[in-house]
C-alpha positions as CSV (number, residue, x, y, z in Angstrom):
1,X,104.0,20.9,-28.8
2,X,103.4,18.3,-31.5
3,X,105.4,18.4,-34.7
4,X,104.0,16.5,-37.6
5,X,106.6,14.2,-39.2
6,X,104.7,14.0,-42.5
7,X,103.8,16.4,-45.2
8,X,100.5,18.2,-44.5
9,X,97.6,16.8,-46.6
10,X,97.1,18.6,-49.9
11,X,94.0,21.0,-49.8
12,X,92.5,19.4,-52.9
13,X,92.5,16.1,-51.2
14,X,91.4,17.3,-47.8
15,X,88.5,19.4,-49.0
16,X,87.3,17.5,-52.1
17,X,83.5,17.0,-52.0
18,X,83.0,18.8,-48.6
19,X,80.6,21.6,-48.0
20,X,82.2,25.1,-47.9
21,X,84.4,25.4,-44.8
22,X,85.3,28.3,-42.5
23,X,88.9,29.2,-43.0
24,X,89.3,30.8,-39.6
25,X,87.8,27.8,-37.9
26,X,90.2,25.5,-39.8
27,X,93.2,27.6,-38.8
28,X,92.2,27.4,-35.1
29,X,91.7,23.6,-35.4
30,X,95.1,23.0,-37.0
31,X,96.8,25.3,-34.4
32,X,95.1,23.5,-31.5
33,X,96.3,20.1,-32.9
34,X,99.8,21.3,-32.4
35,X,99.4,21.0,-28.7
36,X,100.1,17.5,-27.4
37,X,97.3,17.5,-24.8
38,X,94.7,18.5,-27.3
39,X,95.9,15.9,-29.8
40,X,95.8,13.2,-27.2
41,X,92.2,14.1,-26.3
42,X,91.3,13.7,-29.9
43,X,93.1,10.3,-30.1
44,X,91.1,9.2,-27.1
45,X,87.9,10.1,-28.8
46,X,88.9,8.2,-31.9
47,X,89.5,5.0,-29.9
48,X,85.9,5.1,-28.8
49,X,84.6,5.1,-32.5
50,X,84.4,1.6,-33.8
51,X,85.4,2.6,-37.3
52,X,88.7,4.1,-36.1
53,X,89.4,1.9,-33.1
54,X,91.0,-0.9,-35.2
55,X,93.0,1.5,-37.3
56,X,96.9,1.6,-37.0
57,X,98.1,4.2,-34.5
58,X,99.8,6.3,-37.2
59,X,96.4,6.6,-38.9
60,X,94.7,8.0,-35.7
61,X,97.7,10.3,-35.1
62,X,97.4,11.8,-38.6
63,X,93.6,12.0,-38.8
64,X,93.5,15.4,-37.3
65,X,95.3,16.8,-40.4
66,X,92.6,15.2,-42.7
67,X,89.4,16.3,-41.0
68,X,87.8,19.7,-41.5
69,X,86.0,21.4,-38.5
70,X,82.5,22.9,-39.0
71,X,79.9,24.6,-36.7
72,X,76.2,24.2,-37.2
73,X,73.4,25.9,-35.2
74,X,70.7,24.1,-37.2
75,X,69.7,23.1,-40.7
76,X,70.3,20.2,-43.0
77,X,73.7,18.6,-43.4
78,X,72.6,16.4,-46.2
79,X,69.4,15.0,-47.7
80,X,68.2,11.5,-48.5
81,X,68.9,10.6,-52.2
82,X,71.7,13.2,-52.6
83,X,75.2,12.0,-53.7
84,X,77.7,12.2,-50.9
85,X,81.1,10.7,-50.1
86,X,82.0,12.4,-46.8
87,X,81.2,11.6,-43.2
88,X,80.6,13.5,-39.9
89,X,82.1,13.1,-36.5
90,X,80.2,14.7,-33.7
91,X,82.3,16.6,-31.1
92,X,79.4,18.3,-29.3
93,X,75.7,18.8,-30.0
94,X,73.1,16.5,-31.5
95,X,72.1,15.5,-35.0
96,X,68.9,13.7,-36.1
97,X,68.7,11.1,-38.9
98,X,65.4,10.6,-40.8
99,X,64.0,8.8,-43.8
100,X,61.2,9.5,-46.2
101,X,59.4,6.2,-47.0
102,X,56.9,7.8,-49.4
103,X,56.6,11.2,-50.9
104,X,53.1,11.8,-49.4
105,X,54.2,10.6,-46.0
106,X,56.1,12.6,-43.2
107,X,59.7,11.8,-42.5
108,X,60.4,9.1,-40.0
109,X,63.1,9.8,-37.3
110,X,65.5,6.8,-37.2
111,X,67.7,8.0,-34.4
112,X,69.9,10.8,-33.0
113,X,73.7,11.1,-33.1
114,X,75.5,12.7,-30.1
115,X,79.1,13.4,-29.1
116,X,81.5,10.6,-30.3
117,X,78.9,9.5,-32.9
118,X,79.3,9.3,-36.6
119,X,77.0,9.5,-39.7
120,X,77.4,9.5,-43.4
121,X,80.1,6.7,-43.2
122,X,78.5,4.5,-45.9
123,X,79.2,7.2,-48.5
124,X,82.7,7.8,-47.3
125,X,83.5,4.1,-47.3
126,X,82.1,3.6,-50.8
127,X,79.3,1.3,-49.7
128,X,76.7,3.6,-51.1
129,X,76.9,6.6,-53.5
130,X,73.8,8.4,-52.4
131,X,72.5,9.2,-49.0
132,X,70.2,6.6,-47.5
133,X,68.7,9.2,-45.0
134,X,68.6,12.9,-44.2
135,X,70.6,14.4,-41.4
136,X,69.9,17.7,-39.7
137,X,71.4,19.6,-36.8
138,X,68.9,19.9,-33.9
139,X,71.1,21.9,-31.6
140,X,74.4,24.0,-31.7
141,X,76.9,21.4,-32.8
142,X,80.7,21.2,-33.4
143,X,81.5,18.7,-36.1
144,X,84.4,17.2,-38.0
145,X,84.0,16.4,-41.7
146,X,86.1,13.7,-43.4
147,X,86.1,13.3,-47.2
148,X,86.5,10.0,-49.0
149,X,89.7,11.2,-50.8
150,X,91.3,12.3,-47.5
151,X,90.4,9.0,-45.8
152,X,91.9,7.0,-48.7
153,X,95.0,9.1,-48.9
154,X,95.5,8.6,-45.1
155,X,95.0,4.8,-45.4
156,X,97.7,4.7,-48.1
157,X,100.1,6.9,-46.1
158,X,99.8,4.7,-43.0
159,X,100.4,1.2,-44.5
160,X,97.5,0.6,-46.8
161,X,94.4,-1.5,-46.3
162,X,96.5,-4.5,-45.1
163,X,97.0,-2.6,-41.8
164,X,93.3,-2.0,-41.4
165,X,91.4,-5.3,-40.8
166,X,88.0,-3.5,-40.6
167,X,88.6,-1.9,-44.0
168,X,89.4,-5.3,-45.5
169,X,85.9,-6.5,-44.5
170,X,84.3,-3.3,-45.9
171,X,86.1,-3.6,-49.3
172,X,83.8,-6.6,-50.0
173,X,80.8,-4.2,-49.7
174,X,81.8,-1.6,-52.2
175,X,78.8,-0.4,-54.1
176,X,76.6,-3.3,-53.0
177,X,73.6,-1.2,-52.3
178,X,71.1,-0.3,-54.9
179,X,71.6,-3.7,-56.7
180,X,67.9,-4.7,-56.9
181,X,68.6,-7.7,-59.1
182,X,70.6,-9.4,-56.3
183,X,67.5,-9.4,-54.0
184,X,65.6,-11.8,-56.1
185,X,67.8,-14.6,-55.1
186,X,67.6,-14.0,-51.4
187,X,65.8,-16.8,-49.5
188,X,63.4,-14.3,-48.0
189,X,62.2,-13.1,-51.5
190,X,62.4,-16.3,-53.6
191,X,58.7,-17.1,-53.2
192,X,57.6,-13.6,-53.9
193,X,56.4,-12.3,-57.3
194,X,59.1,-10.3,-59.0
195,X,57.0,-7.1,-59.1
196,X,56.4,-7.4,-55.4
197,X,60.1,-7.7,-54.7
198,X,60.8,-4.7,-56.9
199,X,58.1,-2.6,-55.1
200,X,59.5,-3.7,-51.7
201,X,63.1,-2.7,-52.8
202,X,61.9,0.9,-53.3
203,X,61.4,1.2,-49.5
204,X,64.6,-0.6,-48.4
205,X,66.8,1.5,-46.1
206,X,70.5,0.3,-46.0
207,X,72.4,0.5,-42.8
208,X,75.9,-0.4,-42.0
209,X,76.6,-2.0,-38.6
210,X,80.0,-2.6,-37.1
211,X,81.2,-5.5,-34.9
212,X,79.5,-5.4,-31.4
213,X,76.6,-3.2,-32.5
214,X,73.1,-4.4,-31.7
215,X,70.4,-4.5,-34.4
216,X,67.8,-5.2,-31.7
217,X,67.6,-5.9,-28.0
218,X,65.4,-8.4,-26.2
219,X,62.3,-6.9,-24.6
220,X,62.4,-3.6,-26.6
221,X,59.5,-2.6,-28.8
222,X,60.1,-3.3,-32.6
223,X,58.5,-1.8,-35.7
224,X,61.2,-2.6,-38.2
225,X,62.4,-5.9,-39.8
226,X,65.9,-6.5,-41.0
227,X,67.4,-8.3,-44.0
228,X,71.0,-9.3,-43.5
229,X,72.5,-8.7,-46.9
230,X,76.1,-9.5,-46.0
231,X,78.1,-10.0,-42.8
232,X,77.4,-12.1,-39.7
233,X,75.3,-11.8,-36.5
234,X,74.7,-13.7,-33.3
235,X,71.2,-14.2,-31.7
236,X,71.1,-14.2,-27.9
237,X,68.2,-15.1,-25.6
238,X,69.1,-13.9,-22.2
239,X,72.8,-14.8,-21.7
240,X,72.5,-17.8,-24.1
241,X,73.7,-17.8,-27.6
242,X,71.1,-19.6,-29.7
243,X,72.2,-18.9,-33.3
244,X,74.8,-17.4,-35.7
245,X,73.4,-16.2,-39.0
246,X,74.7,-14.7,-42.2
247,X,73.3,-13.1,-45.4
248,X,69.8,-13.7,-46.7
249,X,68.0,-14.1,-43.3
250,X,65.2,-12.0,-42.1
251,X,65.1,-10.8,-38.5
252,X,62.5,-8.9,-36.5
253,X,59.5,-9.9,-38.5
254,X,57.8,-11.6,-35.5
255,X,57.5,-8.3,-33.8
256,X,56.5,-6.5,-36.9
257,X,53.7,-8.8,-37.9
258,X,52.6,-10.1,-34.5
259,X,50.4,-8.3,-31.9
260,X,53.2,-8.4,-29.4
261,X,55.8,-5.8,-30.5
262,X,58.4,-6.8,-28.0
263,X,61.7,-8.2,-29.4
264,X,62.1,-11.9,-28.5
265,X,65.9,-11.9,-28.7
266,X,69.0,-9.7,-28.9
267,X,71.0,-9.6,-32.2
268,X,74.5,-8.4,-32.3
269,X,77.0,-8.1,-35.2
270,X,80.0,-10.3,-35.2
271,X,81.6,-8.5,-38.2
272,X,80.8,-5.6,-40.4
273,X,77.3,-6.2,-41.5
274,X,75.2,-4.6,-44.3
275,X,71.5,-4.6,-43.4
276,X,68.4,-3.5,-45.2
277,X,65.6,-2.3,-43.0
278,X,61.9,-2.3,-43.8
279,X,59.3,-0.4,-41.8
280,X,56.4,-2.7,-40.8
281,X,53.6,-0.4,-42.1
282,X,55.3,-0.2,-45.5
283,X,55.6,-4.1,-45.7
284,X,51.8,-4.5,-44.9
285,X,50.9,-1.9,-47.5
286,X,53.1,-3.5,-50.2
287,X,51.7,-7.1,-49.5
288,X,48.1,-5.9,-49.8
289,X,48.9,-5.0,-53.4
290,X,50.0,-8.6,-54.2
291,X,47.4,-11.1,-52.8
292,X,49.2,-14.2,-54.1
293,X,52.5,-13.2,-52.4
294,X,50.6,-12.1,-49.2
295,X,49.0,-15.6,-49.0
296,X,52.4,-17.3,-49.3
297,X,54.0,-14.8,-46.9
298,X,51.2,-15.3,-44.3
299,X,51.5,-19.1,-44.5
300,X,55.3,-19.0,-44.0
301,X,54.9,-16.5,-41.2
302,X,52.3,-18.6,-39.3
303,X,54.5,-21.7,-39.7
304,X,57.5,-19.8,-38.3
305,X,55.4,-18.3,-35.5
306,X,54.1,-21.7,-34.5
307,X,57.6,-23.1,-34.4
308,X,58.7,-20.2,-32.3
309,X,55.7,-20.7,-29.9
310,X,56.3,-24.4,-29.6
311,X,60.0,-23.8,-28.8
312,X,59.0,-21.2,-26.2
313,X,56.4,-23.5,-24.6
314,X,59.0,-26.4,-24.5
315,X,61.4,-24.0,-22.7
316,X,58.7,-23.1,-20.1
317,X,57.8,-26.7,-19.5
318,X,61.5,-27.6,-18.9
319,X,61.9,-24.7,-16.5
320,X,58.7,-25.6,-14.6
321,X,59.7,-29.3,-14.4
322,X,63.2,-28.5,-13.2
323,X,61.7,-26.3,-10.5
324,X,58.6,-28.2,-9.4
325,X,59.2,-31.6,-10.8
326,X,57.2,-33.3,-13.6
327,X,53.5,-32.6,-13.6
328,X,52.6,-36.1,-15.0
329,X,52.6,-39.2,-12.7
330,X,55.9,-40.9,-12.3
331,X,56.4,-44.6,-12.8
332,X,56.5,-46.8,-9.7
333,X,60.1,-47.6,-10.1
334,X,61.0,-44.0,-10.6
335,X,59.2,-43.1,-7.4
336,X,61.1,-45.8,-5.5
337,X,64.4,-44.8,-6.9
338,X,64.1,-41.0,-7.0
339,X,62.0,-40.4,-3.8
340,X,62.7,-43.4,-1.5
341,X,66.2,-43.9,-2.7
342,X,65.9,-47.7,-3.3
343,X,64.9,-50.1,-6.0
344,X,61.9,-52.4,-5.6
345,X,60.8,-55.4,-7.5
346,X,57.3,-54.5,-8.7
347,X,55.1,-57.5,-9.6
């Protein structure tokens, strides 16, 4: 049986901002966490969640005293645009995340969250004050809810932010979202009319990615483009690393604007990365309203596409020449040296 060596977290800290909880379910959870085997299973789960993997051991050991269990058989957990500073850990079941790009358009599903997954973390971490998407339960699910106040209190009890490298990165992202003014200076928006940038920002969906997570994978279909707001990513083609990029770059636009929707590279995060996502259809509709910006954008896109295609053609030529030999005639001295293995004096 496990005996906590610390004072149990105060209810006003543990429950602040959370939906109404089931007291009986909470009692059963707290009782189960007194068993060493159950607590160890919970610790193992936390090690698989990137947000908690880098936390100090005492933090993970005490987290079970900060979370609040919840059971959902369906319905909405939270809605896009609502304020919220608590997150969800899925123990069992499935949740679906969706966004509404336009009031007259249907919601777009942006992915599901299964056992071991998390959602709502941007609000809990203070990166964003309102929900960037809606989240609903699509089957019977067992969840754990963690409030911002409980998380912060636990960090302080277990050594502070200095003991939590991942949190030190995230501290630089506090309340960065929603700052439309900062987008005007990004390289990808500098040539655009201010009204076009303002209109585009209405449809930006912020997402937080952790180290090792992939924004896109080579060969997969892509209908979204990504603006790296802060953080760092690496670009891979096959097993070869071709670039390391930081804030202000646009990724995925080749698939969004081109006829071939397959991703041409894999992009993974090297550190905590705040990304803004734009749906391809929304970008097209917005640019149509601003002909001057569309002309500049189309010119830049074609130039970038030509560069990409020329690089791709050069790679294919190198591959073919390495396999078959050069397709153009070799010089006589090259034939003598490379084929016959001797030098000749050609008159």
